[in-house]
N, C-alpha and C positions, 0 to 999 in steps of 0.2 A: 433236856425230855426231847422238848416241840422245835429245835432244832438238830437232830438227829433222826425227827420222822420225814421232816424237810429236806436235812443231807441227802438220807435215803430214795426217796421218791424221786426228785432229781437224777440221782443218779439211778435211777429203776430208766427213769424219761431215757435220760440218755443214751443207756442199751439200749433198749427198746427199738429207739428211734436211729439208731445206728448203720443197722439190715434194709428198717421203711424204707430211706433217706437214697442208698445208695442200690439198690432193685430197682430206684424208678430214676438213677442218674448214672452220666458219667463222674468219674474219681474226682476231678476238675468241681465241676460241678457239686458235687454233694458235699464236697468239701466245704463251699460257699453257705450251703442251706449248712451244715453240721455246727458252726463254730459260731455261728448265736447262740443257737441250739443246746451248747456248750456255757455258752455263758450265762444268757438265763434260761435256762430247762423248758420252764413252764410257757412263758410269755414268750418265746422263740423257736416250739412248737406251738402252740399257737395258730402263728404268724407264719410256718411252711405251712401248715394245710389249712390256709384260709387261701395266700397267694398262690402258692407250688402245687396239690394235690388238691383239692377238691373245687371245681366248678371247671378246671379244663376238660379233662376226659367227653365233661356231657357236653361241651361247645363246640367240643374239632367231633364228636358224634354225632353233633343233629345237624352238621357243618357237614362233613363230610354226606350224609344221608341227603342233605340239599345239593352238593356238588352234582349227585352220582345223581339223582332226577332230571337236573340238567342238563348233563353232561349226556345222557343217554342219546336225549332224544336229535342229537345228532343238530342242534340250532344253527352252527355255521359250518353247514356243510361244501356251503357255498364255496366258502376259504380251502375247499382239502384240492380246488384245484390249480392254487397259486403254492403249496407244495413243493419245495423243493431241497434236501437235502445235499449232502456233499460238493458241489457246486457253487455255496454257500461261502465258503472260502477253505481254499484246496488247501491251505497250509495248518489247519483246523480239524480235522474229519477228524480226529478223539474229543473236543471237546464238545463235537453236532453229535457226533453217538451216544455221549455219554446222556448230551442234552435230548436227544428223542428218546433214547434210554430211560429216565425216569421221568423225563416234562412228555412226552408227545405219551410213550405207550402203556408210563402206567400212569400216570392223571387223568390227561386224553381232552381232546381239543385244542391242545397249541403246540403244532408244529409251524417248523422252520416256512416261516408263506413270502417268496415275491409279490415281483410288482408295486411296490410302499414306498413313499416318501417321504421326508423326514425332517424336518427344519427344528437346530436344536433352535432351545427359547433361553439367552443366559440375560439380558439386559433387565433391572429392577422392574417386576409387574408388569415386565412383557408376557408373561403367559394367561395372565389377565387380561389386560389389552387384546390381547385373538382372540382366548375365547367369549370373548363379551359380544369383536362382532361378528364368531362362528355360534353365539347365538341370536345376535341380531337377522341372524339370515338364515335362521334354523325353521326347518317346513314340517317336521314330524314330531322331534321330540329332542331334549337336555336329557344329559344325565349325569350327574355331578357325582362324584365318592370321594369327600375326601379323608383326611385327620381330624385337620384343624380350622373352621373353619368359625374368623372369626366377625363380629358389630362390630366395624369400625368401617371407614369410607369406604378401600377397596368389598371390604363384606355386602355394603350398597349397595356400590354398582352392581354386582356381576347380579346383586339380585335384582333390582331394579331390571338387569335386561332381560332376565327369566322370568319380569312380570312381567314386561310387552310382550315376549312368545306365547309366555299362557298367553295371554288378550287374543290374540289371532288363534289363537287353537291348536300352537304346541303343548302338550304333553311332556309337563318340566319336570321334573325327577333331584331331589338331594336329599343323602346318603352320608349323614356324619360321625366320627365318631361319639361312642354316649358318655366320652368319659370329657376327652379332649376340647370339645363342641359344644358342653351345659353350653355355658354362660350363652353362645347364639339362640339353642335352641329355643330359651329362654324371652330370651331379648327383643328378635327376629324372625325369628321361627312365624309368630303367628302376625307378623304383617302378612310375609309370602303366604301361608296359607289362606289366609283372607283373597289374595291376589293370584289363585289357583298353581304355586304352588307345590307340592306334594314333599315333605319333610321329616323324615323318621330316623330316630339310629342307632348308629352301627354298634352291638356289643354296649347294651342298654344295663349301668350302673340300677338294681335293682338292690337297696339293703335290708327290707323289709320284709318284701317279697322274693327275694331271690336272696335269702342272706351271706349265702359262702361264693356269691355270683365271682370274678376275677375281674380285677380294678384294674392288673398289671396287664390282660391281657389284653392287647387291644385292635382295631384298624387302621394302619399305620399307609395306606393307600391312599396314593390323591390318579386321579381318576375320574376324566367329563372321555363324554362321546355324543356327540352333534348328528343323527338322522342317522348310526351305521357310516358316518362317510369321512369323521376327522374324531382324532382319538388324540388326548393330552395323557400324559403318566411325562411321572420328576420327581425334583425336591418342591417345589410348588406348593408349599397349601395356600388357604384366601384370606389374609388380611396382607395389614398394607408393608410395605420394604422397610421399619424404622418400624414394625412392634415390638414394642417390650423392649428401642434398644435403648441406648443413654448417645451414642454415636454409631452410627459407620446405617449397612442395611446386608438383609440378609443375602447370601451370594446363592442366586439358584441356578439348577439350570435341570430344563424339563422342554422334553420332547414332543412333539407337536406332530403326527402322522396321521396322511392318509393310503388306503388303500388295505389288500385284506387284512393284516393286523392289528385294526381298526376292533375289528370282530372279536376278536382273544381279547379287546379294554374291553369290550362291550358285557364278554360274558363274563370278567370280571367282578364288572359292576349288576348282571343281572343273577351272579350266585349270591351277592351279598346282600340283594335289593330283598329278593327273595327267603333267607334267611330271615332278615329283618321287618319281613310282613308276611311271606307266608303266596305272595302274588307272581304270578311267575308269568314275568312278558317274553314272549315270542310275537313269530309270524316274520311278514318280508319288512315288514315297516322297522321294526326290533334289528335282528340281520337279511338287513340287503342282499342285494346276489354282490361278490364287489366289482369294483374296475380294478384297473394299471393304474395305477399314479403316479410309477419310476419304479426304480432298477434294482433296491437297495431290499437285503433280506434281511427279515429280522425277523425274532421269536421274543414273546413273551414267558417269562420265568415268576408265575406264581410263587409267592410261601405262605406258610403258616401254620398250625398244629392239627389244623385236620388233612394234611396232603400228606402221600406215606414216603418220603424224601423228605429232607431236609437240602429242597432243590434248590436253591437262591445260595445256600453257604457249599454244595456237590458242585456249583455251574462254577462257582466263580474261586475256588483250589485249583481246580484244571485247564482254567484260563490262564490262573497265572503261573500255573506251573508252567504252559506253553506260550509265556513270554522269550522272543530270544534278544530282545533290541534294548524296547527300553516301553517303560512303565510308568504311569503318572495314575495315582491314583487321594480321590480330592473325601475328602467322609470332618463328618462333624464329632464324632465319638470313635476314637480310635483303640476300642476294649473287645479286640482280634480271640477269637479262641486257640486254639492251640495247631490245627491245622493252615488252616491262612497265615496265620503271622508265621509256621513253615516256609508257607509256600513262598510268604517273603525276603521271611530269610536266605532259602535257597532259589528264590531268584538272583541278586546281588551277588550271592555267593560262586552262581557261576555267569556272572562276565555279565549280565542285564543292567541295564541302569535306569536304577526304582527309587521313586519320586515319589514319596506321600506329605500328603498338605491339610496339614487341619488348622483349625483357629486356633490366633491364642489363647483367643478366653472364649468359650461356646455357652448354651445357658445352659447347662448341667453340670456345676462345679464340681464335681465326685466321680464321673465319667472322666472330668480334667482328670483330676489327679489320677487315675488308675488309669491312663491313656499316658500321663509323662510316669509311672514305673516299666512301659513295653519299649520308651525308645531306648534305652541301653542295648537292648537286646537282638534290636532294628538296623539303630549302628556301629555294633558292632559288628556284624556281615555285610555292613557298608550300605545299609536304604540310608539315604537323601532323606532326612527329615527337614519339613517348613512349615511354619508358624507363621498364617497369618489375621495382622494387625487390625485390621479392621471392619468393624459388623461381624459376622458369622458368616460364615463359608458352608453353606448348608448341602450345597449340592453333595449327593449322593452318588461318584464317577469311574468311573475304572474305564483307560483306552491302553490299548495290546498294540503294542508293534504299531503298519500301519493296517488292522487291518480287520480287530475286534475294539466294539463301543456296551461293554454295560451300562446301562443309565434307569436309572430308577428310583424307590422311596425304601430301600433297605440301606441301611448303618451299620458300618461293622463293627455288630457290637449282636451279642448273643443275645439278646433282648427283641432284633429283627434279625436277627438268624432261626430262631427259635420257636417262638411266640404271638411275635407280633402280624396277622395278615399284612402282608406284605406285595410285592411286584417292580419286577426289573425288566426293558427291555432286555437284550441281547440284538446288539445290531449287526451284524456281520458285512461293513461296506468299510473302503479304505478313505474314502471321501470325507462323510459323515466321522472319522473316529479320526480322521487329519480335521476335521472345526473342531469337531472337541480339544484336542490337543489345543489347539490355537489357545483356545477359554485357557487350559487347566495351566499352559507357558504363562498368560498373563497373571495368575494366582499367583502362582509358584513367582512371577521377577517385583508382585509387592509385598512377598512374606518374608522370613525371617531362617536362613535354614540352622537349624542348629547345628551346630561343634561340637564334636563327637569325645574332645578331649575335655574340654572346658565343660560338655555337659557332667563325664565319669567324674568333675572334681568341687559342682554342686553341695549344701551342705548336708549332712548329716541327714540331721534335723527331715526337713524335706525327700529327701526317699526315705523313710521310716513311714512317711503320711504317706506316700505315694504305693511305697509300696504293701503297707494299707489296708490301701483302698484296690489296688491289686485284688488281694486276696476275692473282696466281697462283686467283682467283676463278672463273671458269674453272674448275677440277679440285677447287674444294673443296667 
């Protein structure tokens, strides 16, 4: 009798959850959530309600309210003098129009701006070295927003530079993800506070005070701004180049920016700082009048669940669709959604040389297995897939012809595209694109290309495991 009651209850849960999940998610994403619910109705439903339903709407609403308060104050109005449109890249006017429509007009505060100098940093530890040098020259403030800040030799070097700056009156603020950087805040955080550095968690986890807070929605941005004049973003976190690796290093690419685009990175920090602390940073010290530093047009593309569109996904799909000759993509986690998968396949099918580089092994084994499940569809269309064996290629970059180079924090997975708070710099410049392609080509020379015919003959049990992992790809 009890078995019958349990069985009836289980099927009742399944039938109730089908329309609930389908109403909130697209078909593929819904199927990924319904799989554990059908296998384990009670546990799967609780897991879904915790991770997928509760918390996200509340946090998104609060963050949206913060953005509206910040952006309506026109804190970066001075940067509008540097705003440009089609002149940024005449051959990519559709991409520019899309970015202007969904990022500038709908989100606000992030137009394409000229007058920038952009330096791409790819040597291990180079971003941290340059950041420390800029912090040592800081006069007003040093703002750091990082997903992962680790209490190791590199983390302590950055903390010591901030302490030196704070001792001479510089306002030093550090915002780091409440989950990924929790160990640092307990260990190094107190030392930093004693030395005048303000340290706060972004999206903290409070299971007692907020038992339904979303553990899986994270602030994945990596942004640093010094005096409103110099900005950084890209794939670098604050940790040693060999952090958690038995061999090799984390291969990163970050951008150091000077010019009007720095104020857009500052806007992201101000929004997230306000969301975390309730303190609104404003004034000429935070948003100084921009100076012309170069000739590179740049647009910051923010992403996260509180924004009206999936801007990063939309821009990447459009950018891939506009490639005419060459396209090189580097990502640590190749778990694309259907639009990006289709865009890559169509680019290869229309004759664009498409190279995709991933690490041989990343730090996320489930994501690696799911990625291998997508190899067949890409190889069949003519996409060239390369696996880099040395350390982890963590760079999140895309070079398109000799014109456009998106560089930022977003991985090519659904978590980055739809759940996490991210940012991407859309760089419209042939010189920067060539420089990025040089670094990407160096990665390709050290990688192993996947042979399409050999891949199709791999053992059936591996194919089974990989395609099983693909079923969970929407929630990886």
